[in-house]
SEGU-360808 format. One record per residue (C-alpha): residue in one letter; x, y, z. Coordinates in steps of 0.02 Angstrom, whole numbers. Example, Ala and Ser with C-alpha at 12.3 -4.5 7.8 and 13.67 -1.06 7.14 Angstrom:
REC  type      xx      yy      zz
REC     a     615    -225     390
REC     s     684     -53     357
This chain:
REC  type      xx      yy      zz
REC     x   -3187   -4456   -2388
REC     x   -3236   -4564   -2240
REC     x   -3383   -4513   -2147
REC     x   -3395   -4520   -1960
REC     x   -3262   -4588   -1842
REC     x   -3339   -4649   -1679
REC     x   -3219   -4698   -1545
REC     x   -3347   -4754   -1408
REC     x   -3270   -4828   -1254
REC     x   -3365   -4739   -1109
REC     x   -3351   -4837    -949
REC     x   -3430   -4823    -781
REC     x   -3378   -4967    -668
REC     x   -3517   -4988    -536
REC     x   -3485   -5152    -447
REC     x   -3660   -5164    -378
REC     x   -3754   -5109    -535
REC     x   -3832   -5210    -670
REC     x   -3716   -5131    -800
REC     x   -3569   -5215    -708
REC     x   -3615   -5386    -763
REC     x   -3486   -5483    -854
REC     x   -3524   -5547   -1031
REC     x   -3432   -5656   -1161
REC     x   -3334   -5549   -1273
REC     x   -3444   -5497   -1426
REC     x   -3381   -5544   -1597
REC     x   -3417   -5457   -1758
REC     x   -3566   -5346   -1800
REC     x   -3738   -5390   -1742
REC     x   -3910   -5308   -1781
REC     x   -4054   -5347   -1661
REC     x   -4235   -5293   -1673
REC     x   -4336   -5259   -1519
REC     x   -4310   -5181   -1347
REC     x   -4125   -5132   -1317
REC     x   -4025   -5217   -1193
REC     x   -3923   -5065   -1152
REC     x   -3948   -5025    -972
REC     x   -4051   -4865    -943
REC     x   -4087   -4860   -1124
REC     x   -4252   -4796   -1188
REC     x   -4269   -4885   -1356
REC     x   -4391   -5014   -1288
REC     x   -4513   -5030   -1430
REC     x   -4524   -5197   -1529
REC     x   -4476   -5108   -1686
REC     x   -4321   -5027   -1620
REC     x   -4148   -5077   -1681
REC     x   -3985   -5107   -1581
REC     x   -3826   -5122   -1679
REC     x   -3663   -5180   -1600
REC     x   -3484   -5231   -1633
REC     x   -3338   -5278   -1518
REC     x   -3329   -5113   -1442
REC     x   -3497   -5018   -1439
REC     x   -3680   -5036   -1467
REC     x   -3811   -4902   -1522
REC     x   -3999   -4903   -1520
REC     x   -4109   -4822   -1650
REC     x   -4282   -4756   -1596
REC     x   -4402   -4823   -1727
REC     x   -4554   -4869   -1632
REC     x   -4500   -4774   -1478
REC     x   -4536   -4587   -1482
REC     x   -4362   -4495   -1465
REC     x   -4335   -4356   -1347
REC     x   -4391   -4172   -1378
REC     x   -4513   -4233   -1511
REC     x   -4382   -4261   -1648
REC     x   -4444   -4379   -1782
REC     x   -4413   -4563   -1772
REC     x   -4246   -4632   -1826
REC     x   -4125   -4549   -1706
REC     x   -3993   -4631   -1595
REC     x   -4051   -4625   -1417
REC     x   -3945   -4749   -1329
REC     x   -3761   -4807   -1332
REC     x   -3648   -4919   -1229
REC     x   -3471   -4992   -1240
REC     x   -3385   -5154   -1201
REC     x   -3233   -5126   -1084
REC     x   -3146   -5258    -975
REC     x   -3284   -5389   -1006
REC     x   -3426   -5271    -960
REC     x   -3553   -5166   -1055
REC     x   -3578   -4991    -989
REC     x   -3747   -4911    -955
REC     x   -3819   -4788   -1072
REC     x   -3711   -4629   -1103
REC     x   -3813   -4544   -1246
REC     x   -3975   -4446   -1237
REC     x   -3978   -4402   -1425
REC     x   -3869   -4407   -1578
REC     x   -3959   -4343   -1730
REC     x   -3958   -4236   -1887
REC     x   -4056   -4074   -1882
REC     x   -4109   -3996   -2046
REC     x   -4130   -3823   -1974
REC     x   -4075   -3805   -1795
REC     x   -4202   -3848   -1660
REC     x   -4345   -3759   -1749
REC     x   -4502   -3860   -1763
REC     x   -4457   -3964   -1916
REC     x   -4608   -4048   -1989
REC     x   -4575   -4220   -2053
REC     x   -4713   -4319   -2139
REC     x   -4628   -4486   -2149
REC     x   -4486   -4583   -2069
REC     x   -4414   -4746   -2137
REC     x   -4277   -4849   -2064
REC     x   -4194   -4987   -2170
REC     x   -4058   -5113   -2141
REC     x   -3956   -5098   -2304
REC     x   -3820   -5222   -2251
REC     x   -3805   -5337   -2102
REC     x   -3649   -5456   -2099
REC     x   -3526   -5504   -1965
REC     x   -3415   -5378   -2042
REC     x   -3525   -5225   -2083
REC     x   -3701   -5155   -2044
REC     x   -3770   -5011   -2135
REC     x   -3926   -4924   -2066
REC     x   -4021   -4800   -2177
REC     x   -4138   -4670   -2102
REC     x   -4254   -4584   -2224
REC     x   -4346   -4427   -2172
REC     x   -4415   -4265   -2245
REC     x   -4407   -4089   -2199
REC     x   -4557   -3966   -2232
REC     x   -4614   -4097   -2367
REC     x   -4488   -4017   -2491
REC     x   -4322   -4088   -2439
REC     x   -4283   -4268   -2429
REC     x   -4158   -4323   -2300
REC     x   -4056   -4482   -2299
REC     x   -3936   -4522   -2157
REC     x   -3832   -4679   -2161
REC     x   -3738   -4757   -2016
REC     x   -3607   -4889   -2046
REC     x   -3540   -5007   -1911
REC     x   -3385   -5109   -1945
REC     x   -3312   -5252   -1856
REC     x   -3146   -5217   -1763
REC     x   -3177   -5025   -1773
REC     x   -3220   -4904   -1641
REC     x   -3291   -4789   -1778
REC     x   -3464   -4760   -1831
REC     x   -3478   -4688   -2003
REC     x   -3616   -4557   -2032
REC     x   -3672   -4457   -2180
REC     x   -3830   -4356   -2222
REC     x   -3885   -4302   -2388
REC     x   -4010   -4166   -2417
REC     x   -4106   -4155   -2582
REC     x   -4230   -4013   -2620
REC     x   -4366   -4088   -2722
REC     x   -4480   -3942   -2712
REC     x   -4495   -3786   -2817
REC     x   -4460   -3681   -2660
REC     x   -4292   -3605   -2618
REC     x   -4240   -3642   -2437
REC     x   -4124   -3499   -2373
REC     x   -4001   -3507   -2224
REC     x   -4048   -3677   -2157
REC     x   -3941   -3718   -2005
REC     x   -3906   -3902   -2052
REC     x   -3797   -4004   -1936
REC     x   -3786   -4123   -1795
REC     x   -3841   -4123   -1617
REC     x   -3744   -4213   -1477
REC     x   -3828   -4237   -1306
REC     x   -3742   -4339   -1176
REC     x   -3811   -4409   -1010
REC     x   -3729   -4331    -854
REC     x   -3555   -4250    -857
REC     x   -3499   -4084    -926
REC     x   -3485   -3999   -1097
REC     x   -3341   -3913   -1186
REC     x   -3327   -3804   -1344
REC     x   -3330   -3736   -1465
REC     x   -3158   -3681   -1402
REC     x   -3156   -3503   -1345
REC     x   -3339   -3491   -1314
REC     x   -3408   -3466   -1140
REC     x   -3589   -3411   -1161
REC     x   -3730   -3536   -1199
REC     x   -3868   -3480   -1323
REC     x   -3933   -3502   -1500
REC     x   -3892   -3426   -1667
REC     x   -3703   -3407   -1630
REC     x   -3584   -3383   -1775
REC     x   -3435   -3501   -1782
REC     x   -3272   -3408   -1817
REC     x   -3130   -3508   -1883
REC     x   -3031   -3501   -1724
REC     x   -3173   -3581   -1626
REC     x   -3123   -3747   -1700
REC     x   -3256   -3872   -1770
REC     x   -3282   -3997   -1630
REC     x   -3377   -4004   -1467
REC     x   -3381   -4135   -1333
REC     x   -3465   -4195   -1176
REC     x   -3356   -4273   -1042
REC     x   -3345   -4339    -861
REC     x   -3202   -4426    -774
REC     x   -3234   -4587    -863
REC     x   -3291   -4540   -1041
REC     x   -3272   -4414   -1179
REC     x   -3397   -4403   -1322
REC     x   -3354   -4284   -1457
REC     x   -3435   -4214   -1622
REC     x   -3322   -4154   -1757
REC     x   -3404   -4062   -1900
REC     x   -3281   -3976   -2021
REC     x   -3358   -3830   -2116
REC     x   -3463   -3777   -1965
REC     x   -3533   -3601   -1986
REC     x   -3652   -3585   -1840
REC     x   -3680   -3667   -1674
REC     x   -3791   -3676   -1516
REC     x   -3768   -3753   -1343
REC     x   -3839   -3771   -1173
REC     x   -3826   -3882   -1028
REC     x   -3793   -4057   -1087
REC     x   -3802   -4029   -1276
REC     x   -3701   -3955   -1408
REC     x   -3755   -3921   -1595
REC     x   -3643   -3884   -1743
REC     x   -3718   -3824   -1905
REC     x   -3676   -3770   -2085
REC     x   -3775   -3633   -2158
REC     x   -3852   -3707   -2320
REC     x   -3960   -3626   -2448
REC     x   -4052   -3751   -2559
REC     x   -4128   -3706   -2725
REC     x   -4247   -3819   -2816
REC     x   -4149   -3976   -2867
REC     x   -3997   -3940   -2753
REC     x   -3917   -4085   -2666
REC     x   -3784   -4084   -2527
REC     x   -3697   -4212   -2421
REC     x   -3647   -4168   -2243
REC     x   -3520   -4275   -2149
REC     x   -3477   -4270   -1968
REC     x   -3364   -4366   -1854
REC     x   -3423   -4420   -1679
REC     x   -3298   -4497   -1565
REC     x   -3313   -4591   -1395
REC     x   -3172   -4617   -1277
REC     x   -3155   -4707   -1107
REC     x   -3077   -4568   -1006
REC     x   -3105   -4386    -971
REC     x   -2975   -4319   -1090
REC     x   -2970   -4220   -1250
REC     x   -2804   -4287   -1310
REC     x   -2882   -4416   -1426
REC     x   -3014   -4293   -1486
REC     x   -2881   -4159   -1532
REC     x   -2779   -4300   -1619
REC     x   -2928   -4361   -1720
REC     x   -2980   -4186   -1765
REC     x   -2804   -4153   -1837
REC     x   -2806   -4320   -1934
REC     x   -2982   -4281   -2007
REC     x   -2920   -4113   -2074
REC     x   -2744   -4180   -2118
REC     x   -2665   -4041   -2012
REC     x   -2491   -4043   -1937
REC     x   -2450   -4056   -1753
REC     x   -2311   -4069   -1623
REC     x   -2307   -4171   -1462
REC     x   -2290   -4123   -1277
REC     x   -2247   -4256   -1147
REC     x   -2174   -4269    -971
REC     x   -2208   -4317    -796
REC     x   -2304   -4249    -645
REC     x   -2237   -4273    -471
REC     x   -2276   -4212    -297
REC     x   -2169   -4095    -197
REC     x   -2097   -4242    -110
REC     x   -2047   -4327    -275
REC     x   -2187   -4460    -293
REC     x   -2265   -4485    -465
REC     x   -2457   -4437    -466
REC     x   -2551   -4583    -525
REC     x   -2678   -4496    -642
REC     x   -2623   -4315    -671
REC     x   -2730   -4197    -772
REC     x   -2621   -4088    -880
REC     x   -2708   -3931    -945
REC     x   -2664   -3830   -1101
REC     x   -2728   -3648   -1117
REC     x   -2715   -3548   -1274
REC     x   -2742   -3363   -1312
REC     x   -2898   -3308   -1411
REC     x   -2876   -3180   -1546
REC     x   -2905   -3050   -1408
REC     x   -2761   -3118   -1311
REC     x   -2859   -3198   -1169
REC     x   -2793   -3369   -1120
REC     x   -2935   -3503   -1114
REC     x   -2942   -3691   -1094
REC     x   -2896   -3768   -1253
REC     x   -2860   -3956   -1212
REC     x   -2812   -4074   -1071
REC     x   -2740   -4252   -1063
REC     x   -2747   -4376    -922
REC     x   -2584   -4459    -875
REC     x   -2548   -4635    -809
REC     x   -2427   -4668    -665
REC     x   -2366   -4491    -677
REC     x   -2327   -4486    -865
REC     x   -2426   -4394   -1000
REC     x   -2425   -4349   -1181
REC     x   -2531   -4259   -1305
REC     x   -2524   -4200   -1489
REC     x   -2565   -4020   -1521
REC     x   -2573   -3894   -1664
REC     x   -2414   -3786   -1667
REC     x   -2423   -3629   -1565
REC     x   -2389   -3567   -1392
REC     x   -2480   -3635   -1236
REC     x   -2484   -3602   -1049
REC     x   -2478   -3769    -961
REC     x   -2503   -3829    -785
REC     x   -2556   -3992    -701
REC     x   -2677   -4042    -564
REC     x   -2756   -4200    -492
REC     x   -2915   -4239    -397
REC     x   -2887   -4183    -221
REC     x   -2726   -4095    -262
REC     x   -2662   -3915    -295
REC     x   -2629   -3839    -466
REC     x   -2445   -3837    -516
REC     x   -2359   -3678    -569
REC     x   -2387   -3632    -755
REC     x   -2256   -3665    -880
REC     x   -2248   -3607   -1065
REC     x   -2244   -3730   -1207
REC     x   -2195   -3682   -1384
REC     x   -2268   -3828   -1489
REC     x   -2178   -3847   -1658
REC     x   -2221   -3942   -1809
REC     x   -2163   -4123   -1813
REC     x   -2068   -4095   -1653
REC     x   -2081   -4159   -1474
REC     x   -2044   -4070   -1313
REC     x   -2033   -4124   -1134
REC     x   -2124   -4029    -996
REC     x   -2113   -4090    -814
REC     x   -2198   -4035    -653
REC     x   -2145   -4070    -477
REC     x   -2238   -3949    -370
REC     x   -2410   -4029    -340
REC     x   -2478   -4040    -163
REC     x   -2622   -4123     -83
REC     x   -2779   -4016     -53
REC     x   -2860   -3962     112
REC     x   -3024   -4006     191
REC     x   -3148   -3873     229
REC     x   -3288   -3899     363
REC     x   -3417   -3760     351
REC     x   -3562   -3721     476
REC     x   -3696   -3604     413
REC     x   -3826   -3525     540
REC     x   -3958   -3395     538
REC     x   -3892   -3239     621
REC     x   -4031   -3211     754
REC     x   -4097   -3385     789
REC     x   -3931   -3480     765
REC     x   -4033   -3612     676
REC     x   -3945   -3707     535
REC     x   -3972   -3637     364
REC     x   -3970   -3723     192
REC     x   -3836   -3632      93
REC     x   -3750   -3627     -77
REC     x   -3562   -3599     -65
REC     x   -3475   -3533    -219
REC     x   -3290   -3502    -249
REC     x   -3283   -3320    -307
REC     x   -3094   -3302    -292
REC     x   -2960   -3431    -283
REC     x   -2872   -3563    -376
REC     x   -2978   -3621    -527
REC     x   -2975   -3791    -591
REC     x   -3034   -3783    -775
REC     x   -3075   -3967    -800
REC     x   -3237   -3975    -703
REC     x   -3233   -4156    -640
REC     x   -3065   -4126    -553
REC     x   -3121   -3991    -439
REC     x   -3290   -3910    -403
REC     x   -3318   -3723    -375
REC     x   -3498   -3739    -303
REC     x   -3549   -3839    -147
REC     x   -3708   -3857     -47
REC     x   -3751   -3890     131
REC     x   -3806   -4063     166
REC     x   -3989   -4129     156
REC     x   -3989   -4235     310
REC     x   -3876   -4124     409
REC     x   -3936   -3948     374
REC     x   -3812   -3802     380
REC     x   -3662   -3916     366
REC     x   -3545   -3930     216
REC     x   -3381   -4031     195
REC     x   -3273   -4023      39
REC     x   -3095   -4032     -20
REC     x   -3012   -3893    -120
REC     x   -2833   -3863    -181
REC     x   -2717   -3764     -71
REC     x   -2729   -3572     -87
REC     x   -2819   -3413     -35
REC     x   -3002   -3420     -67
REC     x   -3152   -3302     -56
REC     x   -3312   -3400     -34
REC     x   -3489   -3331     -62
REC     x   -3607   -3415      61
REC     x   -3792   -3379      28
REC     x   -3969   -3430      56
REC     x   -4101   -3354     -60
REC     x   -3976   -3229    -119
REC     x   -4054   -3073    -196
REC     x   -4224   -3122    -140
REC     x   -4234   -3149      47
REC     x   -4054   -3120      97
REC     x   -3886   -3058      42
REC     x   -3734   -3172      15
REC     x   -3595   -3162     136
REC     x   -3408   -3168      89
REC     x   -3294   -3287     186
REC     x   -3105   -3287     165
REC     x   -3001   -3434     198
REC     x   -2818   -3489     166
REC     x   -2825   -3677     134
REC     x   -2665   -3768     183
REC     x   -2596   -3927     102
REC     x   -2680   -4080     193
REC     x   -2746   -3959     319
REC     x   -2921   -3960     399
REC     x   -3011   -3793     411
REC     x   -3164   -3770     520
REC     x   -3263   -3619     473
REC     x   -3433   -3539     521
REC     x   -3539   -3412     436
REC     x   -3698   -3322     493
REC     x   -3829   -3268     367
REC     x   -3958   -3132     401
REC     x   -4126   -3183     329
REC     x   -4200   -3019     290
REC     x   -4376   -3065     221
REC     x   -4490   -3205     276
REC     x   -4620   -3227     130
REC     x   -4723   -3367     210
REC     x   -4753   -3259     364
REC     x   -4838   -3138     253
REC     x   -4940   -3268     156
REC     x   -4826   -3281       5
REC     x   -4735   -3439     -60
REC     x   -4606   -3456    -186
REC     x   -4570   -3598    -312
REC     x   -4454   -3618    -462
REC     x   -4581   -3684    -588
REC     x   -4457   -3746    -718
REC     x   -4315   -3859    -649
REC     x   -4237   -4017    -712
REC     x   -4144   -4159    -620
REC     x   -4031   -4285    -713
REC     x   -4149   -4339    -852
REC     x   -4089   -4324   -1033
REC     x   -3984   -4163   -1037
REC     x   -4011   -4129    -858
REC     x   -3855   -4168    -748
REC     x   -3923   -4139    -568
REC     x   -3960   -4289    -462
REC     x   -4120   -4284    -365
REC     x   -4038   -4251    -197
REC     x   -3931   -4110    -263
REC     x   -4085   -4035    -346
REC     x   -4171   -4025    -176
REC     x   -4019   -3961     -91
REC     x   -3999   -3824    -219
REC     x   -4180   -3768    -213
REC     x   -4178   -3770     -21
REC     x   -4015   -3661     -27
REC     x   -4101   -3543    -145
REC     x   -4234   -3513     -12
REC     x   -4380   -3582    -109
REC     x   -4527   -3637      -9
REC     x   -4590   -3772    -127
REC     x   -4482   -3902    -215
REC     x   -4520   -3923    -400
REC     x   -4463   -4037    -539
REC     x   -4513   -4041    -729
REC     x   -4398   -4153    -826
REC     x   -4412   -4178   -1013
REC     x   -4549   -4302   -1052
REC     x   -4512   -4405    -890
REC     x   -4567   -4416    -709
REC     x   -4439   -4551    -673
REC     x   -4363   -4450    -528
REC     x   -4523   -4365    -463
REC     x   -4569   -4485    -330
REC     x   -4390   -4492    -261
REC     x   -4383   -4300    -255
REC     x   -4548   -4299    -169
REC     x   -4485   -4412     -32
REC     x   -4324   -4309     -22
REC     x   -4430   -4157       5
REC     x   -4535   -4244     136
REC     x   -4379   -4283     232
REC     x   -4359   -4097     269
REC     x   -4545   -4071     286
REC     x   -4550   -3960     128
REC     x   -4698   -3969       5
REC     x   -4658   -4023    -174
REC     x   -4738   -4022    -345
REC     x   -4718   -4159    -470
REC     x   -4710   -4086    -649
REC     x   -4660   -4132    -824
REC     x   -4599   -4030    -973
REC     x   -4683   -4106   -1121
REC     x   -4553   -4076   -1257
REC     x   -4609   -4075   -1441
REC     x   -4500   -3985   -1553
REC     x   -4627   -3853   -1590
REC     x   -4638   -3796   -1413
REC     x   -4612   -3857   -1235
REC     x   -4758   -3861   -1115
REC     x   -4740   -3875    -924
REC     x   -4885   -3975    -846
REC     x   -4914   -3971    -662
REC     x   -4951   -4062    -547
REC     x   -4923   -4230    -615
REC     x   -5005   -4372    -507
REC     x   -4883   -4499    -435
REC     x   -5013   -4633    -395
REC     x   -4967   -4756    -535
REC     x   -5096   -4702    -657
REC     x   -5060   -4680    -846
REC     x   -4983   -4500    -855
REC     x   -4892   -4515   -1019
REC     x   -4914   -4366   -1133
REC     x   -4851   -4400   -1305
REC     x   -4734   -4262   -1365
REC     x   -4763   -4311   -1550
REC     x   -4950   -4269   -1525
REC     x   -5037   -4109   -1587
REC     x   -5062   -3959   -1480
REC     x   -5242   -3993   -1434
REC     x   -5204   -4172   -1394
REC     x   -5062   -4127   -1272
REC     x   -5176   -3997   -1188
REC     x   -5320   -4117   -1174
REC     x   -5214   -4251   -1098
REC     x   -5156   -4119    -965
REC     x   -5334   -4072    -928
REC     x   -5375   -4260    -899
REC     x   -5238   -4251    -763
REC     x   -5327   -4096    -690
REC     x   -5166   -4006    -723
REC     x   -5112   -3827    -756
REC     x   -5026   -3789    -924
REC     x   -4883   -3668    -938
REC     x   -4807   -3615   -1104
REC     x   -4615   -3634   -1073
REC     x   -4499   -3509   -1155
REC     x   -4631   -3458   -1281
REC     x   -4518   -3363   -1406
REC     x   -4355   -3468   -1423
REC     x   -4345   -3578   -1582
REC     x   -4446   -3720   -1495
REC     x   -4566   -3607   -1405
REC     x   -4754   -3625   -1443
REC     x   -4785   -3442   -1486
REC     x   -4629   -3439   -1602
REC     x   -4690   -3597   -1693
REC     x   -4871   -3523   -1705
REC     x   -4795   -3369   -1786
REC     x   -4699   -3483   -1911
REC     x   -4848   -3588   -1944
REC     x   -4753   -3739   -1872
REC     x   -4868   -3792   -1725
REC     x   -4966   -3950   -1772
REC     x   -5150   -3913   -1756
REC     x   -5108   -3719   -1736
REC     x   -5180   -3610   -1599
REC     x   -5265   -3690   -1449
REC     x   -5315   -3563   -1307
REC     x   -5334   -3696   -1176
REC     x   -5178   -3651   -1068
REC     x   -5158   -3556    -904
REC     x   -4985   -3487    -885
REC     x   -4848   -3398    -983
REC     x   -4669   -3421    -926
REC     x   -4532   -3295    -895
REC     x   -4379   -3406    -911
REC     x   -4214   -3382    -823
REC     x   -4108   -3474    -946
REC     x   -4146   -3383   -1110
REC     x   -4104   -3206   -1187
REC     x   -4200   -3068   -1108
REC     x   -4266   -3008   -1280
REC     x   -4364   -3174   -1291
REC     x   -4436   -3148   -1120
REC     x   -4485   -2971   -1159
REC     x   -4584   -3039   -1311
REC     x   -4675   -3154   -1195
REC     x   -4710   -3018   -1071
REC     x   -4775   -2904   -1212
REC     x   -4881   -3045   -1282
REC     x   -4959   -3072   -1106
REC     x   -5001   -2888   -1089
REC     x   -5084   -2898   -1258
REC     x   -5185   -3044   -1199
REC     x   -5246   -2946   -1048
REC     x   -5290   -2796   -1159
REC     x   -5405   -2921   -1248
REC     x   -5470   -2982   -1082
REC     x   -5388   -3158   -1106
REC     x   -5337   -3209    -936
REC     x   -5173   -3305    -949
REC     x   -5051   -3267    -812
REC     x   -4863   -3255    -790
REC     x   -4753   -3378    -699
REC     x   -4566   -3391    -677
REC     x   -4446   -3534    -692
REC     x   -4256   -3546    -696
REC     x   -4247   -3691    -822
REC     x   -4088   -3744    -725
REC     x   -4011   -3915    -782
REC     x   -3848   -3900    -690
REC     x   -3854   -3827    -514
REC     x   -3671   -3813    -498
REC     x   -3658   -3691    -641
REC     x   -3828   -3600    -616
REC     x   -3921   -3560    -457
REC     x   -4098   -3631    -439
REC     x   -4236   -3502    -429
REC     x   -4140   -3364    -516
REC     x   -4316   -3318    -567
REC     x   -4464   -3390    -468
REC     x   -4650   -3386    -455
REC     x   -4712   -3304    -297
REC     x   -4897   -3338    -254
REC     x   -5021   -3278    -120
REC     x   -5098   -3418     -14
REC     x   -5234   -3359     103
REC     x   -5246   -3442     271
REC     x   -5160   -3610     306
REC     x   -5046   -3663     164
REC     x   -5092   -3809      50
REC     x   -5027   -3861    -124
REC     x   -5212   -3852    -185
REC     x   -5226   -3667    -130
REC     x   -5053   -3632    -221
REC     x   -5121   -3706    -382
REC     x   -5279   -3606    -366
REC     x   -5176   -3449    -344
REC     x   -5069   -3486    -498
REC     x   -5235   -3520    -597
REC     x   -5312   -3355    -542
REC     x   -5156   -3245    -553
REC     x   -5132   -3215    -376
REC     x   -4944   -3218    -411
REC     x   -4797   -3138    -499
REC     x   -4630   -3181    -573
REC     x   -4474   -3113    -493
REC     x   -4285   -3102    -523
REC     x   -4273   -3026    -344
REC     x   -4391   -2886    -297
REC     x   -4530   -2932    -176
REC     x   -4705   -2853    -187
REC     x   -4846   -2850     -70
REC     x   -5000   -2773    -155
REC     x   -5153   -2703     -70
REC     x   -5264   -2790    -194
REC     x   -5221   -2967    -238
REC     x   -5152   -2987    -417
REC     x   -5284   -3076    -528
REC     x   -5423   -2996    -430
REC     x   -5560   -2878    -494
REC     x   -5583   -2716    -414
REC     x   -5754   -2620    -443
REC     x   -5728   -2431    -433
REC     x   -5856   -2319    -350
REC     x   -5768   -2162    -407
REC     x   -5655   -2101    -553
REC     x   -5496   -2147    -460
REC     x   -5408   -2302    -424
REC     x   -5275   -2297    -285
REC     x   -5155   -2435    -334
REC     x   -5051   -2466    -172
REC     x   -4911   -2589    -147
REC     x   -4758   -2622     -42
REC     x   -4602   -2654    -137
REC     x   -4449   -2735     -59
REC     x   -4277   -2784    -108
REC     x   -4121   -2839     -19
REC     x   -4015   -2761    -158
REC     x   -4111   -2595    -143
REC     x   -4249   -2534    -257
REC     x   -4224   -2428    -417
REC     x   -4389   -2400    -505
REC     x   -4574   -2448    -507
REC     x   -4689   -2449    -660
REC     x   -4871   -2467    -672
REC     x   -4919   -2532    -846
REC     x   -5085   -2552    -930
REC     x   -5169   -2565   -1094
REC     x   -5056   -2476   -1224
REC     x   -4897   -2503   -1126
REC     x   -4755   -2592   -1213
REC     x   -4585   -2659   -1178
REC     x   -4449   -2666   -1311
REC     x   -4303   -2792   -1340
REC     x   -4196   -2691   -1227
REC     x   -4316   -2697   -1082
REC     x   -4370   -2514   -1097
REC     x   -4547   -2491   -1046
REC     x   -4646   -2366   -1148
REC     x   -4820   -2300   -1113
REC     x   -4819   -2336    -926
REC     x   -4960   -2251    -832
REC     x   -4853   -2218    -682
REC     x   -4672   -2215    -641
REC     x   -4576   -2185    -481
REC     x   -4392   -2184    -442
REC     x   -4367   -2281    -280
REC     x   -4187   -2210    -239
REC     x   -4111   -2368    -182
REC     x   -4225   -2398     -32
REC     x   -4242   -2575      36
REC     x   -4426   -2554      66
REC     x   -4550   -2430      -9
REC     x   -4742   -2409       2
REC     x   -4803   -2338    -166
REC     x   -4973   -2263    -199
REC     x   -5018   -2224    -381
REC     x   -5179   -2123    -405
REC     x   -5243   -2187    -575
REC     x   -5399   -2123    -673
REC     x   -5455   -2254    -790
REC     x   -5574   -2203    -926
REC     x   -5635   -2378    -960
REC     x   -5627   -2552    -887
REC     x   -5442   -2598    -889
REC     x   -5301   -2691    -807
REC     x   -5148   -2631    -709
REC     x   -4986   -2722    -673
REC     x   -4825   -2687    -597
REC     x   -4641   -2696    -651
REC     x   -4515   -2665    -510
REC     x   -4327   -2655    -541
REC     x   -4197   -2667    -407
REC     x   -4025   -2581    -409
REC     x   -3948   -2728    -497
REC     x   -4067   -2727    -638
REC     x   -4170   -2870    -582
REC     x   -4359   -2862    -619
REC     x   -4517   -2921    -538
REC     x   -4667   -2933    -658
REC     x   -4840   -2950    -587
REC     x   -4997   -3017    -647
REC     x   -5140   -2886    -671
REC     x   -5268   -2810    -558
REC     x   -5429   -2801    -662
REC     x   -5517   -2636    -634
REC     x   -5701   -2600    -679
REC     x   -5757   -2418    -692
REC     x   -5922   -2355    -624
């Protein structure tokens, strides 16, 4: 059985870029040692390998440290040759994972060139897992072929049985969107792959599609910018298994070639749908996108596939079955839907002739009282939905250099837009309705009431975990800043994986709006990600090796005089999780400052982190909570959905903000705002038996409950608090002053958990109390 088919023709034609240079047509297969010549590639070590043929080239990280701390030997760069030009890099990572993204210890990595001729190159990567399983992955590049053949063998040479290994392949693209497994809509880990999900995933944009096929998939995981497919494997001593996958690259944003290849891989039958797409005045649409929806087992129609036509004509091969079909094009409306009954070995014609040009929307957003322009996020909450994301966006932002102004094109139809600034924290979103006419121009305005002003009370908010467009991040620096401003954050923050390449640009963008900014980095070993802040931008050596041991990473951060935050501590590549599994190299190191509540992971993992922090406080270990959204794609997820809110006394400075984080004068919030009488992180010496814990709670959504927790309190996986020393129902009030009379018997700590009517929590750092 042939291993991996790799059709890689990703093209980005940028006339002014280096990647737009013309080259002589490559001939045959070539293997080069040394820094890659792929534009924007990261394999720049003298030991790295770049392998190419007439159509594509790929780079292996041998001396270069791969992203996310995976062992050496992975593919980190790829490019293609189209119309006399090599594209820039389209790949962040393609690799085999022996057991999901858990910290997989590897004691050796060897890369060998088994064959190198003008016809064929075979690259062998040897590694191990947990010292017991030997892994051998081979990559075969052939002249005249757009396929890269890949196969991984796993051999258990130990006397240990490895149960339920999630063994498979990870696909991470640079920029664009992700799709699949079909029928799934929620990102996350540890998901079971039912048969109807299919066995391929893909990344795409208007000019490329990169797909991973993995027949036999049993489990999957995905997030912004990456997709993983796994097979559940149990290996007893002496067991050997070979795992093949198919990865495919295409030069247009279509799934037609992917679906066709998947059917061929499995030898499954198909039928064909073809036709034309015309406008209402009878003109052929140059590049129509024809979309096929299919019902899930529950009967819900979801996006299944799409194809891009040329000069109005399209075609696609599909598995037999019933589909709902419509067409669209960039800047145009959606056509009406038609039903297609695809039959085995038969073709059918389906034509569309009712597509119309879109309309322009010009929106002005102002603050209700002052009429000053307001940075805003604009989301389509009702209206025509274009399922292929590069064709039509559903989220827009006001401009950076023209605050309060947004201009965009949408398909004709009736819309409900939600316009917001700091929604759920300092204001409410407002609903704006508009009927967009074909080719029309629509001038709109919206006022927003800013209910709370945190800086006026000495409090400042920042999203302390946010990505731009490095590795699996897809948000260009300008849009990252626009999104954070629209979220009502007071301080701009960036922390990309193992890179500060965008940090200076982001700082300058923030300065253009007189907004302070923090340069951070997310050091990303596979045993646990660590956010380090601030990272200086003065040109000094700030590299922190993600392949280093725990203590070495922490020590380098301290050399930079930075704070250390444990990111998402209990996911599979969280530090606390790896400690519990005995997989953090060097083990426990106490030299960190902050523990993150993360806005992109499952609540149960955040509750574990919160409980662990409470346990630290009970042991008088003064680590403090911080909040970060971990947003990679601002169009899909709002910046600052959880944020860190810190007290700064007197005139604001970033140095004072860092000091507040270090000393716990802060809290993490999904919405509720808290003004305490005693600063969080402070120590109160009691002169009597009673501690009057007073605070003001506020929420633009209305308040539900307030808890005071202390030593002995707990929170379960469902978010239920047990053992609270005080609880008060807040009855939906927008603002409430609470006074809890507490009688501590010993030195202790008290912290707050405040919930709003929508279930959003604020979780504070403690007030330390000393009894007489």
